[in-house]
Phi, psi and omega in degrees: 000132180280161177303325182291333181277339187297312180303318178294320177300315180293324176295322177297316178298313180300322180293335180264350187269133176254344181235257182233136173246134180229124175243134180241156180203163172287160172260127180288122175198154177296321181298313179299317180297313181295312180297319178301314180297314182297325182277317187274328184304313178290327183283326185237040181308126178082002181266153176295341184303319183294306183292321179298318178296319179294320177297318179301316179295317180296329183268355181284177183254164166264154184307318182294331178291318177296319179301324180290337181263337187280141172298159185303332183285352182262138174256143173250123186238129177280130178244115185297144001265323186230038180232160176213159180226146170253129186235131175237131176245120182294150176298149185302324180291343183273343185287000000 
C-alpha cells in the first residue's frame, strides 16, 4: 500500500467502525532490525521467518511518519519496545 492510499484506507475503516479500531505495526529502527536478526537467525536458520521479519521492519513506519499520514481522528501510540498502534474511537452516536 502506498503512502497516498493510507489516509483513504483509514477513512474506510473509520466509516465501518462502531467502537474502536486498532491497527498495529512494528516501529522501523536499526535497533529493532538488529535485535530481531540476532534472536531469530539462530532459532530459525534457513527459514523465511528471518528475512520476512527483517523486510517487515524495514518497510514499517516511525510514529511521526504515521501521524503525518493519519486523519485527525486517529491516534498513534507507541507500544514498548518496538511496536506501535493506530487507534480510532468511533463517535458515541455511531455506536
